[in-house]
C-alpha positions as CSV (number, residue, x, y, z in Angstrom):
1,M,15.8,-3.6,-4.3
2,P,14.8,-0.2,-5.7
3,V,16.2,2.6,-4.2
4,A,12.9,4.5,-4.3
5,I,9.3,3.9,-5.2
6,A,6.9,6.3,-6.9
7,V,3.6,7.3,-5.3
8,K,0.5,9.5,-6.4
9,V,-0.4,11.7,-3.8
10,R,-3.9,13.6,-3.5
11,F,-4.6,16.4,-1.2
12,F,-8.1,17.2,-0.1
13,A,-9.9,20.2,1.3
14,R,-7.8,22.6,3.3
15,L,-4.9,20.3,2.6
16,R,-4.9,21.3,-0.8
17,E,-4.9,24.9,-0.5
18,Q,-2.2,24.4,2.0
19,A,-0.1,22.5,-0.6
20,G,-0.9,24.6,-3.5
21,V,-1.6,21.7,-5.5
22,E,-4.4,18.7,-5.8
23,T,-2.1,16.0,-6.8
24,E,1.7,15.3,-7.2
25,A,4.1,12.3,-7.7
26,L,6.5,11.6,-5.0
27,E,9.4,9.1,-4.6
28,V,10.0,7.6,-1.2
29,P,12.3,4.8,0.4
30,P,10.8,1.6,-0.3
31,T,10.2,0.9,3.1
32,S,7.9,4.0,3.6
33,T,4.8,4.2,5.6
34,L,1.7,6.4,5.2
35,A,3.7,8.7,8.2
36,D,6.8,8.8,6.3
37,V,4.8,9.9,3.1
38,Y,3.2,12.6,5.3
39,H,6.7,13.9,6.5
40,S,8.1,14.1,3.0
41,L,5.2,16.2,1.9
42,R,5.5,18.7,5.0
43,R,9.3,19.0,4.1
44,R,8.2,19.8,0.4
45,H,5.1,21.8,1.7
46,P,5.7,23.5,5.1
47,A,2.2,25.0,5.2
48,L,0.7,21.5,5.4
49,E,-1.3,20.8,8.6
50,P,1.7,19.8,11.3
51,D,-0.5,17.8,13.6
52,R,-1.3,14.3,12.3
53,G,-4.2,14.2,14.5
54,S,-5.9,16.3,12.4
55,V,-5.3,14.5,9.4
56,R,-6.6,11.2,7.8
57,G,-4.5,9.3,5.3
58,A,-5.9,6.6,2.8
59,I,-4.0,4.5,0.5
60,N,-5.9,3.2,-2.7
61,Q,-9.0,4.6,-1.3
62,E,-9.1,3.0,1.9
63,F,-8.3,4.8,5.1
64,S,-5.1,3.4,6.8
65,D,-3.1,3.5,9.7
66,W,-0.2,5.8,9.9
67,D,2.3,2.9,9.9
68,T,0.8,1.3,7.0
69,A,3.5,0.5,4.3
70,V,2.8,2.1,0.9
71,S,3.9,0.3,-2.1
72,V,5.0,1.3,-5.7
73,G,2.2,2.8,-7.6
74,D,-0.2,3.4,-4.5
75,E,-2.5,6.5,-4.7
76,V,-2.2,8.1,-1.4
77,A,-4.7,10.6,-0.1
78,F,-4.8,13.1,2.8
79,I,-7.9,14.5,4.0
80,P,-8.8,16.6,6.9
81,P,-11.7,15.8,9.4
82,V,-15.0,17.0,8.1
83,S,-17.1,19.1,10.2
84,G,-20.8,20.3,9.8
85,G,-24.4,18.9,10.2
86,F,-27.8,20.2,10.6
């Protein structure tokens, strides 16, 4: 069993500004969930939005629940809610 798995992380909108990067590689334990990935990123980038309720997570371009497991090579994205309209 691997000690860590690598995922690619993408940040969008204000989360990209808070993290200071658009993409990065991250290694996490093999049993990690989307919530675990975000928690690891918050340790690395303390300015990231602390309220997960204000963030949507996606795995491989599909919105996912926070308890969804990530796999080696997954592309994980974090997107703030979009507001606006007419």
